C-alpha positions in Angstrom: 13.1 -53.9 20.8 13.9 -50.8 18.8 15.6 -51.4 15.5 18.9 -49.8 14.6 17.1 -47.4 12.3 14.5 -46.4 15.0 17.4 -45.8 17.4 19.2 -43.5 14.8 15.9 -41.7 14.1 15.4 -41.2 17.8 19.1 -40.0 18.3 18.7 -37.6 15.3 15.5 -36.1 16.6 17.0 -35.4 20.0 20.1 -33.8 18.5 18.1 -31.6 16.0 15.5 -30.6 18.7 17.1 -27.2 19.1 15.9 -26.4 15.6 12.3 -26.2 17.0 13.3 -23.2 19.1 11.3 -20.1 18.2 14.6 -18.2 17.3 16.2 -21.1 15.5 15.4 -19.7 12.0 17.1 -16.4 12.8 20.2 -18.1 14.2 20.3 -20.6 11.2 20.0 -17.6 8.8 23.3 -16.2 10.4 25.2 -19.4 11.0 24.6 -21.4 7.8 25.9 -18.7 5.4 29.0 -18.2 7.7 29.7 -21.9 7.7 29.5 -22.1 3.9 31.9 -19.1 3.7 34.3 -21.0 6.0 33.9 -24.1 3.7 34.8 -21.9 0.7 37.9 -20.8 2.6 38.9 -24.5 3.1 38.4 -25.3 -0.5 41.0 -22.8 -1.6 41.5 -20.4 -4.5 38.9 -20.8 -7.4 40.8 -22.2 -10.4 38.0 -23.2 -12.7 38.2 -23.4 -16.5 35.4 -20.8 -17.0 37.2 -18.5 -14.6 40.4 -18.5 -16.5 38.5 -18.2 -19.7 35.9 -15.4 -19.4 34.9 -14.7 -15.7 38.0 -12.5 -15.4 38.4 -11.3 -18.9 34.8 -10.0 -19.5 34.8 -7.5 -16.6 38.3 -6.5 -17.5 37.3 -5.9 -21.0 34.2 -3.9 -19.9 36.2 -1.6 -17.7 39.0 -1.1 -20.2 37.1 -0.7 -23.5 38.5 -3.9 -25.0 35.6 -4.6 -27.3 37.1 -2.1 -29.7 40.4 -3.8 -29.6 40.1 -7.6 -29.1 38.5 -10.4 -31.0 36.9 -13.0 -28.7 39.9 -14.0 -26.6 37.5 -16.1 -24.5 35.7 -17.7 -27.5 32.0 -17.0 -27.8 31.8 -16.4 -24.0 33.7 -13.1 -24.6 30.4 -11.6 -25.4 28.4 -12.7 -22.2 26.9 -10.0 -20.0 30.0 -9.0 -17.7 28.0 -7.5 -14.9 27.7 -10.8 -13.1 31.4 -11.3 -13.0 32.2 -7.6 -12.0 32.1 -8.2 -8.2 34.3 -11.2 -8.3 36.8 -9.4 -10.6 36.9 -6.3 -8.3 37.1 -8.3 -5.1 39.9 -10.5 -6.3 41.8 -7.6 -7.7 41.6 -5.2 -4.7 41.1 -7.5 -1.6 43.1 -10.4 -0.3 42.2 -13.6 -2.2 41.1 -15.6 1.0 38.7 -12.7 1.8 37.1 -12.9 -1.7 36.7 -16.6 -1.3 35.0 -16.3 2.0 32.7 -13.5 0.8 31.5 -15.5 -2.2 30.9 -18.6 -0.1 28.9 -16.5 2.4 26.9 -14.9 -0.5 26.1 -18.4 -1.9 25.1 -19.5 1.6 22.5 -16.8 1.7 20.4 -19.1 -0.5 19.5 -20.9 2.7 17.3 -18.0 3.8 14.7 -18.0 1.0 14.8 -21.8 1.0 14.0 -21.9 4.7 11.2 -19.4 4.4 9.5 -21.4 1.6 10.0 -24.6 3.6 8.4 -23.2 6.7 5.5 -21.8 4.8 4.8 -25.1 3.1 5.3 -27.1 6.3 3.5 -25.1 9.0 4.2 -26.3 12.4 7.3 -28.3 11.2 10.0 -25.8 11.7 12.7 -28.3 12.6 12.0 -30.3 9.3 11.8 -27.1 7.3 15.3 -26.0 8.4 16.7 -29.4 7.8 15.2 -29.5 4.2 16.7 -26.1 3.5 20.1 -27.3 4.7 19.7 -30.5 2.6 19.1 -28.3 -0.4 22.4 -26.5 0.3 24.3 -29.9 0.3 23.5 -30.8 -3.3 26.4 -31.9 -5.6 26.0 -28.9 -8.0 25.7 -26.2 -5.4 28.6 -27.5 -3.4 30.7 -27.9 -6.6 30.5 -24.2 -7.2 30.6 -22.9 -3.6 32.6 -19.7 -3.4 33.6 -19.8 -7.0 32.8 -17.4 -10.0 30.6 -19.5 -12.1 27.4 -17.6 -11.3 24.8 -20.3 -10.8 24.8 -20.2 -7.1 24.8 -16.4 -7.0 21.9 -15.9 -9.5 20.0 -18.5 -7.6 19.6 -16.0 -4.8 17.3 -13.5 -6.5 15.5 -16.3 -8.3 14.6 -18.1 -5.0 13.5 -14.8 -3.5 11.1 -14.2 -6.4 9.7 -17.7 -5.8 9.5 -17.2 -2.1 7.6 -13.9 -2.5 5.0 -15.4 -4.9 4.4 -18.5 -2.7 4.1 -16.4 0.4 1.5 -14.1 -1.0 -0.2 -16.7 -3.1 -3.3 -15.9 -5.1 -3.7 -12.6 -3.3 -0.3 -11.2 -4.5 -0.7 -7.6 -5.3 0.6 -5.9 -8.5 3.5 -4.5 -6.5 4.5 -8.0 -5.2 4.2 -9.5 -8.7 6.4 -6.7 -10.2 9.0 -7.1 -7.5 9.2 -10.9 -8.0 9.3 -10.4 -11.7 12.1 -7.8 -11.3 14.2 -10.3 -9.2 13.6 -13.1 -11.7 14.4 -10.9 -14.6 17.6 -9.8 -13.0 18.6 -13.4 -12.5 17.9 -14.2 -16.1 19.6 -10.9 -17.4 22.8 -11.6 -15.4 22.9 -15.2 -16.6 20.8 -16.0 -19.6 20.7 -19.7 -18.7 18.2 -18.8 -16.0 15.6 -17.7 -18.6 13.8 -21.1 -18.3 13.0 -20.3 -14.7 11.3 -17.0 -15.7 9.2 -18.8 -18.2 8.4 -21.7 -15.9 7.3 -19.4 -13.0 5.2 -17.3 -15.3 3.3 -20.3 -16.4 3.1 -21.8 -12.9 1.1 -18.8 -11.7 -1.8 -20.0 -13.9 -2.2 -22.9 -11.4 -3.4 -20.8 -8.5 -7.1 -21.7 -7.7 -8.8 -18.4 -8.7 -10.7 -16.8 -11.5 -9.2 -17.3 -15.0 -8.7 -13.6 -15.6 -7.0 -13.1 -12.2 -4.5 -15.9 -13.1 -3.8 -14.2 -16.4 -3.4 -10.9 -14.7 -0.9 -12.3 -12.3 1.1 -13.9 -15.0 0.9 -10.6 -17.0 2.3 -8.4 -14.2 4.9 -10.9 -13.3 6.1 -10.9 -16.9 6.2 -7.1 -17.0 8.4 -7.3 -13.9 10.6 -9.9 -15.6 11.1 -7.6 -18.7 11.9 -4.7 -16.3 14.5 -6.9 -14.6 16.0 -8.0 -17.9 16.3 -4.3 -19.0 17.9 -3.3 -15.8 20.4 -6.1 -15.7 21.3 -6.6 -19.3 19.5 -4.0 -21.4 22.7 -1.9 -21.8 24.7 -4.8 -22.8 22.2 -6.2 -25.3 22.0 -2.6 -26.8 25.8 -2.6 -27.1 25.8 -6.0 -28.8 23.1 -4.9 -31.1 24.9 -1.7 -32.0 28.3 -3.4 -32.6 27.2 -6.7 -34.0 23.5 -6.6 -35.0 22.6 -9.4 -32.5 21.8 -8.6 -28.8 22.7 -12.1 -27.8 25.9 -12.2 -30.1 27.0 -14.7 -31.3 24.3 -17.0 -30.0 20.9 -17.4 -31.6 22.5 -16.0 -34.7 20.2 -18.2 -36.8 17.6 -15.7 -35.8 19.4 -12.3 -35.8 21.7 -13.1 -38.8 24.7 -11.0 -37.8 27.3 -11.2 -40.6 30.0 -11.4 -37.9 29.2 -14.9 -36.8 28.0 -18.2 -38.4 24.2 -18.6 -38.3 24.0 -21.0 -35.3 21.5 -21.0 -32.3 22.6 -22.3 -29.0 26.3 -23.0 -29.3 26.8 -25.6 -26.5 24.5 -28.4 -27.5 26.8 -31.4 -26.8 25.0 -32.3 -23.6 21.5 -32.7 -24.9 19.8 -36.1 -25.0 20.2 -37.8 -28.4 16.7 -39.4 -28.7 13.2 -39.1 -27.3 13.8 -42.3 -25.2 16.9 -40.8 -23.7 14.9 -37.6 -22.8 12.3 -39.6 -21.1 14.7 -41.4 -18.9 17.3 -38.6 -18.7 17.6 -38.3 -14.9 18.5 -42.0 -14.6 20.9 -41.7 -17.7 22.9 -38.8 -16.4 23.0 -40.1 -12.8 24.6 -43.2 -14.2 26.9 -41.3 -16.5 27.2 -37.8 -15.3 29.7 -36.9 -17.9 26.8 -36.6 -20.3 25.8 -33.3 -18.6 28.9 -32.2 -16.5 32.7 -32.0 -17.0 33.4 -33.1 -13.4 32.3 -36.3 -11.6 29.4 -35.0 -9.7 27.6 -37.6 -7.4 23.9 -37.2 -7.0 20.8 -39.3 -6.5 18.2 -36.6 -5.9 17.0 -36.4 -9.6 16.0 -40.0 -10.2 14.3 -40.0 -6.7 12.4 -36.8 -7.5 11.3 -37.9 -11.0 10.0 -41.3 -9.7 7.9 -39.4 -7.1 6.6 -37.0 -9.7 5.6 -39.9 -11.9 3.9 -41.6 -8.9 2.1 -38.5 -8.0 0.8 -38.1 -11.5 -0.4 -41.6 -11.5 -2.1 -41.1 -8.1 -3.9 -38.0 -9.4 -5.2 -39.8 -12.4 -6.3 -42.7 -10.3 -8.1 -40.4 -7.9 -9.9 -38.5 -10.7 -10.9 -41.9 -12.2 -12.3 -43.1 -8.8 -14.1 -39.8 -8.1 -15.9 -40.0 -11.5 -16.7 -43.7 -11.3 -18.2 -44.0 -7.9 -21.0 -42.3 -6.1 -20.3 -38.9 -4.5 -20.5 -40.0 -0.8 -18.3 -43.0 -1.6 -15.8 -40.9 -3.3 -15.6 -38.4 -0.4 -15.1 -41.3 2.0 -12.2 -42.7 -0.2 -10.6 -39.3 -0.5 -10.6 -38.7 3.1 -8.5 -41.8 3.6 -5.9 -40.5 1.2 -2.6 -38.9 2.3 -2.5 -35.2 2.6 -3.0 -33.4 -0.7 -0.6 -30.8 -1.9 -1.6 -27.3 -1.0 -2.1 -24.7 -3.8 1.4 -23.3 -3.0 2.9 -26.7 -3.2 1.2 -27.3 -6.5 2.7 -24.1 -7.9 6.1 -25.2 -6.7 5.7 -28.6 -8.4 4.5 -27.1 -11.7 7.4 -24.6 -11.6 10.1 -27.2 -11.0 8.6 -29.5 -13.7 8.4 -26.8 -16.3 11.8 -25.4 -15.6 13.3 -28.9 -15.9 11.6 -29.6 -19.2 12.8 -26.3 -20.7 16.3 -27.0 -19.3 16.2 -30.4 -20.9 15.3 -28.9 -24.3 17.6 -26.0 -24.4 20.7 -26.8 -22.2 20.9 -30.1 -20.3 24.0 -28.9 -18.5 24.0 -29.8 -14.8 25.2 -26.6 -13.3 22.2 -24.8 -14.8 20.0 -27.0 -12.5 21.3 -25.5 -9.3 18.2 -23.6 -8.3 16.1 -26.7 -8.8 18.6 -28.8 -6.9 18.2 -26.4 -4.0 14.5 -27.0 -4.0 14.6 -30.7 -4.6 14.7 -31.9 -1.0 11.6 -29.8 -0.1 9.7 -31.1 -3.0 10.7 -34.8 -2.2 9.3 -34.3 1.3 6.0 -32.8 0.0 5.5 -35.6 -2.6 6.1 -38.3 -0.1 3.5 -36.8 2.2 1.1 -36.6 -0.9 1.6 -40.2 -1.6 1.8 -41.9 1.9 0.4 -41.6 5.4 2.4 -38.9 7.4 4.2 -41.3 9.6 5.4 -43.5 6.8 6.1 -40.5 4.6 8.4 -38.8 7.1 10.4 -41.9 7.7 10.8 -42.8 3.9 11.5 -39.1 2.9 14.0 -38.6 5.8 16.1 -41.7 5.0 16.0 -41.1 1.2 17.2 -37.6 1.6 19.9 -38.7 4.1 21.2 -41.1 1.7 21.1 -38.5 -1.2 23.1 -36.0 0.9 25.6 -38.6 2.1 26.1 -39.9 -1.5 27.3 -36.5 -2.7 30.2 -36.7 -0.2 33.0 -36.1 -0.6 32.0 -33.6 -3.2 34.0 -32.5 -6.1 34.5 -28.9 -7.4 35.5 -27.3 -10.7 39.1 -26.7 -9.7 40.9 -25.0 -6.7 44.4 -24.2 -5.8 46.0 -23.0 -2.5 45.6 -19.6 -1.2 48.0 -16.7 -1.8 47.5 -13.1 -0.9 47.1 -12.1 -4.5 44.8 -14.4 -6.4 46.3 -14.0 -9.9 49.9 -13.3 -10.8 51.7 -13.4 -14.1 54.8 -12.0 -15.8 54.4 -10.4 -19.2 57.0 -9.0 -21.6 57.2 -5.3 -22.2 56.6 -5.1 -26.0 58.5 -2.4 -28.0 55.4 -1.3 -30.0 52.4 -2.4 -28.0 50.0 -0.2 -30.0 51.2 -2.1 -33.2 51.3 -5.6 -31.7 48.9 -8.4 -31.9 48.7 -11.6 -29.7 46.8 -14.5 -31.4 45.1 -17.0 -29.1 44.4 -20.4 -30.4 43.9 -22.3 -27.1 41.5 -21.7 -24.2 41.3 -20.9 -21.4 43.9 -18.1 -21.6 42.0 -14.8 -21.7 42.6 -14.2 -18.0 46.3 -13.4 -18.9 45.4 -10.4 -21.1 45.2 -8.0 -18.2 48.9 -8.5 -17.4 50.0 -7.1 -20.9 50.2 -3.5 -21.9 46.8 -2.1 -22.5 47.5 -1.2 -26.1 48.2 -4.8 -27.2 45.3 -6.4 -29.2 44.2 -10.0 -28.6 42.7 -12.0 -31.3 41.4 -15.5 -31.1 41.5 -17.6 -34.3 40.0 -21.1 -34.5 39.4 -21.4 -30.7 35.7 -22.0 -30.4 34.2 -18.8 -31.8 31.6 -19.5 -34.7 33.7 -17.5 -37.3 32.1 -16.2 -40.5 33.8 -14.7 -43.6 32.9 -11.2 -42.5 34.4 -11.9 -39.0 37.7 -13.2 -40.4 37.8 -10.2 -42.9 37.4 -7.7 -40.1 39.9 -9.5 -37.9 42.5 -9.6 -40.8 42.0 -5.9 -41.6 42.6 -4.8 -38.0 45.5 -7.2 -37.6 47.1 -5.9 -40.9 46.7 -2.3 -39.5 49.0 -3.2 -36.7 52.5 -3.2 -38.3 54.5 -4.2 -35.3 55.5 -7.7 -34.2 52.7 -10.2 -33.9 52.7 -13.3 -31.5 50.8 -16.3 -30.6 50.1 -17.3 -27.0 50.2 -21.0 -26.1 49.9 -22.9 -22.8 53.4 -24.0 -21.6 53.8 -27.6 -20.5 53.7 -28.0 -16.8 53.9 -31.2 -14.6 51.0 -31.0 -12.2 52.8 -33.3 -9.8 55.8 -31.0 -9.4 54.0 -28.6 -6.9 53.2 -31.6 -4.8 57.0 -32.7 -4.8 58.0 -29.2 -3.7 55.5 -29.2 -0.9 56.9 -32.5 0.3 60.4 -31.3 0.1 59.5 -28.2 2.1 57.9 -30.4 4.8 60.9 -32.7 4.8 63.3 -29.7 5.2 61.1 -28.3 8.0 61.4 -31.5 9.9 65.2 -31.4 9.5 65.2 -34.7 7.5 67.4 -33.4 4.6 70.1 -31.7 6.6 72.2 -34.8 7.3 73.1 -38.0 5.7 71.4 -39.9 8.6 68.2 -37.9 8.1 68.3 -38.6 4.3 68.7 -42.3 5.0 65.7 -42.2 7.3 63.6 -40.3 4.8 64.6 -42.7 2.0 63.5 -45.6 4.1 60.1 -44.1 4.7 59.7 -43.3 1.0 60.3 -47.0 0.1 57.4 -47.9 2.3 54.9 -45.3 1.4 54.0 -44.2 -2.2 54.7 -40.5 -2.3 55.8 -40.2 -6.0 59.1 -38.8 -4.9 62.6 -40.2 -4.2 65.7 -39.0 -2.3 68.6 -37.7 -4.3 71.9 -37.1 -2.5 73.5 -33.7 -3.4 77.1 -33.3 -4.6 79.5 -31.9 -2.1 79.6 -28.5 -3.6 75.8 -28.2 -3.8 75.4 -29.6 -0.3 77.9 -27.0 1.0 76.2 -24.2 -0.7 72.6 -25.1 0.3 73.4 -26.5 3.7 71.3 -29.7 2.8 72.6 -33.1 2.3 69.8 -34.3 -0.1 66.8 -33.2 -2.0 63.5 -34.8 -3.2 62.8 -35.4 -6.9 59.8 -36.9 -8.6 60.2 -40.6 -9.4 61.1 -41.3 -13.1 57.6 -42.5 -14.0 56.2 -39.1 -12.9 58.7 -36.9 -14.7 57.6 -35.0 -17.8 59.8 -33.7 -20.7 58.4 -30.2 -20.7 60.5 -29.1 -23.7 59.3 -32.0 -25.8 55.7 -31.3 -24.9 56.2 -27.6 -25.8 57.8 -28.5 -29.1 54.9 -30.9 -29.9 52.3 -28.3 -29.3 54.2 -25.8 -31.4 54.2 -28.3 -34.3 50.5 -28.9 -34.0 49.7 -25.1 -33.9 51.9 -24.5 -36.9 49.5 -26.3 -39.2 46.6 -24.5 -37.5 48.2 -21.1 -38.1 48.8 -21.9 -41.8 45.1 -21.8 -42.4 45.1 -18.2 -41.3 48.1 -17.3 -43.3 50.6 -17.3 -40.3 53.8 -19.1 -39.5 55.2 -19.6 -36.0 58.9 -18.7 -35.4 60.0 -21.3 -32.9 63.4 -19.8 -32.2 61.7 -16.7 -30.6 59.5 -18.6 -28.2 59.7 -17.7 -24.6 58.1 -19.1 -21.5 56.6 -16.9 -18.7 55.3 -17.9 -15.3 51.6 -17.4 -14.3 49.7 -18.4 -11.2 46.2 -18.9 -10.0 46.8 -19.0 -6.2 49.5 -21.6 -5.8 48.7 -23.3 -9.1 51.1 -22.8 -12.0 49.7 -22.0 -15.4 52.7 -20.9 -17.4 52.3 -19.7 -20.9 54.5 -19.5 -23.9 54.7 -16.4 -26.4 56.0 -17.1 -29.9 56.5 -14.5 -32.6 54.6 -15.3 -35.9 55.0 -13.9 -39.4 52.6 -13.6 -42.2 53.0 -16.1 -45.0 53.6 -14.7 -48.5 
């Protein structure tokens, strides 16, 4: 009698048999990106912290010459290469927001194509499995969390994976042209997003694994490295030159312990809060961050692929050592007989992939240890799990174990979380800004992030200067900021986030639904609605309207948040002003609370109001 698992396996094989059709890879290459584009539409408008901090500000600053006016409105991220964010900025500015969301989801979905190419090459004759492994790669927690958004990890994974696919396809016989092209793609990925540099280094070293003459290996690594440098020059050379000319550090303000620009503190990598604390933690890091994902991510990602992959890598290393020991301790014929009984060994291309993933992970562990920077490896992880299982077990058992393990890993990520989304509106970003009387003489100080996305709604002559908001300030930086601020003799302001009740938008949607159903138009409907709300927790309650209000609105009642969900917005604004007052005093400034005004701002349907308060210089 077939077991339940065997029945499920047989059912799945029948349902996925279409993937063995000769044209299935071509149809999948069209369908999967489209499906991921549609999924991006379902998620809604990107409303991530990084997007509101620098993904919109940086391209805006590039196109409008803000480097000569502003001082780090988005913190140290204000000086990241803006080219990566330019397509998202232009698309959301000049196209309907839902179209931008679909296009970016589709672009991210294109990662499926190089993934499936690599899988089919490494698993000849197993097309169905190869396509499923590529699909599993696109269902990882990190990749899905960024689907269709502006963070850049999914987008830069595309040239990175194409570089790897090219080199694996051509192998040890790769020509100089192929090596340069692969290096160019990898260099572009690293130049657009510097956190991809570990992949360039790892792939350069992995090329030394090909089974060929030593100098041929060195030559391949050399020409690939030349291509990487060309890709870096093409994608970020101009920006590094600009940073060097303006600040004396091409990576300003990071790695300033090396370049020693006087305009920033002498620090290296600025975001080190996610690194392991001890060597023991580093050794068991995949298990630690799987148990406590907050160690390497700001959102509660759910994944199991990394501890599984690391266990398989460890088992493979032990198997290799054991095989080497056996082959050196027994007679040659006996060794040959024993090796013949072993599971299928990794092919040269699979070994290059394994070394690349391992080295890239180790460099990531040392430099960043931030989960979203692992997206390219997460995409490759299911393929590597399958290959390692087949290198450790007989084929029949390996396929079953790997299949079920990967199914569990994929299902465990669901439902997946994202970095923040709102509802769609035709225009992605909207805000009201006051028309300042002397914009060319005005300064807006920024003491909280993420608010730099609002700068584009002000008059272009206004200067935005961040103080104490995450930038590694130095005495020379503060001196230059104060000099330029003093040269602007008009009114100065400080921008603060205004208090907002995140449940209020939900209450408004529920009220709109109740009105659409006609439940608030009469006393009987209001009574029926009140009865339902006492049975189901909807965080709102029915409030009958006064006769005059009812006559004016044509409604008998409305919905309000229940008392425990209401927020005293004025009190929260006042508390933040008091907190900021002490902060501003360190910079010789004083906030004038009587002049504070609130202004609405939206990302999609999500409200992000801000507060503008005049400041004066202390005597």
